[in-house]
C-alpha positions in Angstrom: -18.9 2.3 -6.8 -16.6 -0.8 -6.9 -15.3 -2.2 -3.7 -11.4 -1.1 -4.4 -13.0 2.3 -4.8 -15.0 2.2 -1.4 -11.9 0.7 0.0 -9.4 3.8 -1.2 -12.3 6.4 -0.2 -11.7 4.7 3.4 -8.2 5.1 3.2 -8.7 8.6 2.8 -10.7 9.3 5.7 -8.4 6.7 7.9 -5.5 9.1 7.0 -6.9 12.1 7.7 -8.3 11.3 11.2 -5.9 8.4 12.8 -3.6 11.7 14.2 -7.1 12.4 16.0 -7.9 8.9 16.9 -6.4 8.5 20.2 -8.3 5.4 22.1 -8.8 2.1 21.6 -12.9 3.1 22.0 -12.3 6.0 19.6 -10.2 3.3 16.9 -13.4 0.8 17.1 -16.0 3.6 16.1 -14.2 5.6 13.5 -11.7 3.0 11.9 -12.4 -0.9 12.4 -16.8 -0.6 12.2 -16.5 1.2 8.9 -13.9 -1.6 7.2 -16.3 -3.8 8.7 -19.7 -2.7 7.0 -17.6 -2.4 3.8 -16.9 -6.1 4.1 -21.1 -6.1 3.5 -21.5 -7.1 7.1 -24.5 -4.9 9.4 -22.6 -3.3 12.6 -26.1 -2.5 13.7 -27.2 -6.2 13.5 -25.8 -8.0 16.8 -27.5 -11.0 14.5 -24.5 -10.0 12.2 -21.9 -8.7 14.0 -21.6 -8.8 17.6 -19.8 -6.2 19.8 -17.8 -7.6 23.2 -19.1 -11.4 22.6 -18.3 -13.2 25.5 -16.0 -15.8 25.3 -15.0 -18.0 28.7 -11.6 -19.6 28.7 -11.5 -22.2 31.7 -11.6 -20.5 34.9 -11.4 -17.0 33.1 -15.2 -15.8 33.3 -16.5 -13.1 31.2 -13.8 -12.4 28.8 -15.1 -10.0 25.3 -14.1 -10.4 21.8 -14.7 -7.2 20.3 -16.0 -7.8 17.3 -17.7 -11.4 16.0 -18.6 -11.6 12.8 -21.2 -14.2 12.5 -23.3 -16.7 10.1 -26.2 -18.6 11.3 -25.8 -17.5 14.6 -21.9 -19.1 15.0 -18.8 -16.7 14.5 -16.9 -16.7 11.5 -14.1 -13.6 12.4 -13.5 -12.6 15.4 -11.3 -8.9 15.5 -9.5 -7.8 18.4 -8.8 -4.1 18.2 -6.1 -2.0 19.3 -5.5 2.2 19.2 -5.0 3.4 16.4 -1.5 3.1 15.6 -1.2 1.0 18.4 1.9 -2.2 18.4 0.2 -5.2 16.5 3.0 -7.9 17.8 2.2 -11.1 17.9 2.2 -10.8 22.2 -0.2 -8.5 22.1 -2.8 -11.0 20.9 -3.1 -13.2 24.0 -6.5 -12.3 24.0 -7.3 -13.6 20.7 -5.8 -16.6 21.4 -7.9 -17.6 23.8 -10.6 -16.5 22.0 -10.0 -18.8 19.4 -9.6 -21.0 20.9 -12.8 -21.3 22.6 -14.9 -20.4 19.7 -16.0 -22.2 16.3 -14.3 -19.3 14.3 -11.6 -19.9 11.6 -10.2 -16.5 11.6 -9.0 -13.8 13.9 -7.7 -10.1 13.1 -5.9 -8.2 15.1 -5.7 -4.7 14.1 -5.1 -1.1 14.8 -7.5 0.1 12.5 -5.0 1.0 9.8 -3.3 -2.9 9.6 -5.2 -6.3 9.7 -3.6 -8.9 10.3 -5.2 -12.5 9.7 -4.8 -15.4 11.3 -6.1 -19.2 11.2 -5.1 -22.7 12.3 -2.7 -24.0 9.8 0.0 -25.4 12.4 -2.5 -26.9 14.7 -6.3 -27.7 14.7 -8.1 -25.5 16.9 -5.0 -23.0 17.9 -4.2 -19.8 16.3 -1.0 -19.4 14.5 1.7 -17.0 15.6 2.1 -15.9 12.3 -0.5 -14.2 10.0 -1.3 -15.8 6.8 -2.2 -12.5 5.1 -1.8 -8.1 6.3 -4.0 -6.1 4.7 -3.0 -2.1 5.2 -5.4 0.6 4.6 -3.4 3.1 4.1 -0.6 0.9 1.7 -2.7 -1.6 -0.3 -2.3 -3.1 -4.3 -5.1 -4.1 -6.1 -4.2 -7.6 -5.5 -4.5 -7.2 -1.6 -8.0 -6.3 -2.5 -8.7 -9.2 -4.6 -7.7 -11.9 -1.3 -9.9 -8.9 1.4 -12.6 -9.4 -0.9 -12.8 -13.3 0.0 -13.8 -12.3 3.5 -16.3 -10.3 2.1 -20.4 -11.3 3.1 -21.6 -11.9 -0.5 -18.0 -14.0 -0.8 -17.4 -15.8 2.0 -16.7 -19.0 1.5 -14.6 -20.9 4.2 -12.9 -24.0 2.1 -11.8 -21.3 -0.4 -10.5 -19.3 1.9 -7.9 -21.9 3.8 -7.5 -23.2 0.2 -5.6 -19.9 -0.2 -4.1 -19.4 2.9 -1.5 -21.8 3.4 -0.4 -20.5 0.0 -0.7 -16.9 0.9 1.2 -18.0 4.4 4.2 -19.3 2.6 4.2 -16.8 -0.2 4.4 -14.2 2.4 7.5 -16.1 4.3 9.4 -16.5 1.4 9.3 -13.2 0.2 10.8 -12.0 3.7 13.4 -14.2 3.6 14.4 -13.1 -0.1 13.7 -9.4 0.9 16.2 -9.9 3.8 18.9 -11.9 1.1 18.6 -8.7 -0.9 20.4 -6.7 2.2 22.3 -9.9 3.4 22.7 -12.9 1.2 23.6 -15.5 3.3 27.0 -17.9 2.8 25.2 -21.1 1.3 23.3 -18.8 -1.4 26.7 -17.4 -2.7 28.2 -20.3 -2.8 25.2 -21.7 -4.7 24.5 -18.5 -7.3 28.4 -18.6 -7.4 29.8 -22.2 -7.9 30.8 -22.2 -11.7 32.7 -19.2 -11.7 34.4 -20.8 -8.0 35.0 -24.2 -9.3 38.0 -25.6 -7.6 38.6 -22.5 -5.8 38.1 -22.6 -1.6 35.6 -20.0 -0.5 37.9 -18.6 1.6 37.5 -15.1 3.5 38.9 -12.9 1.1 36.6 -14.3 -1.8 33.5 -15.0 -0.1 33.5 -11.1 1.3 34.1 -10.4 -2.5 31.4 -12.6 -4.0 28.9 -11.6 -1.2 28.9 -8.0 -2.0 28.7 -8.9 -6.2 25.3 -11.6 -5.1 24.0 -8.5 -3.5 24.4 -5.8 -6.4 23.5 -8.6 -8.6 20.2 -9.4 -6.6 19.3 -5.7 -6.4 20.0 -5.1 -9.9 17.6 -8.4 -11.0 14.5 -6.2 -8.9 15.6 -3.7 -10.4 15.3 -4.4 -13.9 12.0 -6.7 -13.7 10.4 -3.2 -12.2 11.5 -1.1 -14.7 10.2 -3.8 -17.5 6.8 -4.1 -16.1 7.0 -0.1 -15.4 7.8 0.4 -19.4 5.5 -2.3 -20.4 2.3 -1.2 -18.3 2.6 2.3 -19.5 3.4 2.6 -22.9 0.1 1.7 -24.2 -1.2 4.8 -22.7 1.6 7.2 -24.3 -1.8 8.8 -26.4 -2.8 10.4 -22.4 0.5 12.6 -23.0 0.1 16.0 -23.9 0.6 16.1 -27.7 0.7 19.5 -28.1 2.4 22.2 -25.3 0.2 23.1 -22.7 0.3 26.2 -20.8 2.5 26.7 -17.4 1.7 26.0 -14.5 2.6 29.2 -12.9 2.9 32.5 -15.1 6.5 32.7 -13.7 7.5 29.8 -15.5 6.3 31.2 -19.3 9.6 31.8 -21.1 8.8 29.0 -23.6 7.3 25.0 -22.8 8.8 21.9 -23.9 8.1 18.3 -24.3 8.8 15.4 -21.4 12.1 13.8 -21.8 12.3 10.4 -21.4 13.8 10.8 -18.2 10.9 12.5 -17.2 8.5 9.8 -18.8 10.1 7.3 -16.5 9.4 9.5 -13.5 6.2 9.8 -13.9 5.7 6.1 -15.1 7.4 5.3 -11.2 4.7 8.1 -9.7 2.1 6.3 -11.5 3.2 3.1 -9.9 3.8 4.3 -6.3 0.1 5.9 -6.8 -1.7 3.2 -7.5 -2.7 1.5 -4.7 -4.9 5.1 -4.0 -5.5 6.8 -7.3 -6.6 5.1 -10.8 -3.1 5.8 -13.4 -5.3 7.6 -15.6 -5.9 9.7 -12.8 -2.5 11.1 -12.7 -1.4 13.7 -15.7 1.6 15.1 -17.2 1.9 18.5 -18.3 5.4 20.5 -19.3 6.1 23.9 -18.5 9.4 25.9 -19.5 11.2 24.6 -16.1 9.7 21.8 -15.0 7.1 18.7 -15.9 4.2 19.1 -13.5 2.6 15.5 -12.4 -1.1 17.0 -11.3 -3.9 14.9 -9.9 -7.1 14.6 -12.8 -5.6 16.8 -15.1 -5.6 19.8 -13.0 -3.1 22.7 -12.4 -4.7 23.8 -9.4 -3.7 20.1 -7.7 0.2 19.6 -8.7 1.6 16.2 -6.6 5.2 17.3 -7.4 6.9 18.7 -10.2 10.0 17.4 -12.2 12.7 20.0 -12.7 15.4 17.6 -14.8 16.7 20.5 -17.1 19.8 19.7 -16.1 19.8 16.1 -16.3 23.2 15.3 -14.0 21.0 17.8 -11.4 17.9 16.1 -10.5 15.5 17.9 -8.2 12.0 16.5 -7.5 9.6 19.3 -5.7 7.0 17.7 -4.2 4.1 19.0 -2.9 2.0 18.7 1.0 -1.5 19.1 1.9 -1.3 23.2 2.0 0.7 22.9 -1.5 3.9 24.0 -0.4 6.2 22.6 -2.6 9.7 20.8 -0.9 12.2 20.6 -3.5 14.5 17.5 -3.1 17.7 16.4 -4.9 18.3 12.8 -6.2 20.8 10.9 -8.2 18.5 9.1 -10.3 14.6 8.1 -10.6 15.0 5.2 -8.5 15.4 7.6 -6.0 11.6 8.9 -6.2 10.7 5.3 -4.6 12.3 6.7 -1.4 9.2 9.3 -1.7 6.5 7.4 -1.5 5.2 8.7 1.4 5.7 12.0 1.0 3.3 11.5 -2.5 0.7 9.6 -1.0 0.1 12.0 1.0 -0.5 14.7 -1.2 -2.9 12.7 -3.2 -4.4 11.6 0.0 -5.3 15.4 0.8 -6.9 15.6 -2.9 -8.5 12.3 -2.3 -10.0 13.5 1.3 -11.7 16.4 0.0 -13.2 16.0 -3.0 -16.1 18.3 -3.3 -14.6 20.7 -5.0 -13.1 18.5 -7.3 -16.2 20.0 -10.2 -15.5 23.2 -9.4 -11.6 23.6 -10.2 -12.2 21.6 -12.7 -14.3 24.0 -14.6 -12.1 26.5 -14.0 -9.2 24.6 -14.7 -11.5 24.1 -18.2 -12.0 27.4 -18.7 -8.8 28.5 -17.8 -7.2 25.8 -21.1 -10.0 27.3 -23.0 -9.1 30.9 -22.4 -5.3 30.8 -23.4 
């Protein structure tokens, strides 16, 4: 199994267990130790992964690091753990700051078992930065995030290589945050800059400023939306052959009045859903089937594993039915397919429920194949 597949499997287990894990100790055992193990370190070998490593700080004796990963007998990565879902504000990292200063480790990780924040000393040598250079969310990650995380794996760990990219990651993260803020609240200086050629010779009075702030905000957001649509269309076009070439029987008998082929707006919605679920599921694992009154989006092309239904027969009244872990459908009105991004959490919870219970996949896929053959 590839590293990213192992990460997806761990993600599904953590998603299923996180609400039951109530203490810091339980978080370490159920979430953090499996994460460290997945990176290739033997959590049962104290010469490689030492729990509660003592790191005395001045007059403070007996200070302990939750976990220290060792290489050649020296700590290289320190882990400070909080309970599942706990606050990871930098104010809660005081122990990690102290440990970092007194050991030879160059990387500190603050985690609650779900989010892992990676720190180093880019600003001042041997003093941990206040901002992480990399953050990994076990329940919401991209392929690119996994590639960065792999650099910390035992088989790939190279101190200089990671430090070379840490600076880039840190400032990229900061700039992305700034640009994200500008999407909703562009600063006046930025508005002046982008509108300079239209306002040549005009005073930047309050009325003009307010007008161009709104125009700039809209243009900025539209640019991002256009780029996303371009990427989606470009990524999905070569896979059009995966779509059903002929009508497929409806998922439920009560919708068997006649089938239709996916419309352009349904294909666009399908592409968005695949993009949303890509951190959890390979795109080819998500299929679309036509029924009389909707298009079904299915996990592993199995009509017993519906993710959602696109009820777009009336394009002026779009409805998407999203399924929960109990396969109950919640019908939600949307104004455009872009609103599907707002349903990301619901779609991911449904997908995670199927990933977390793979034992019956073979049986169900066999039954689905039999059903299709009989039809």
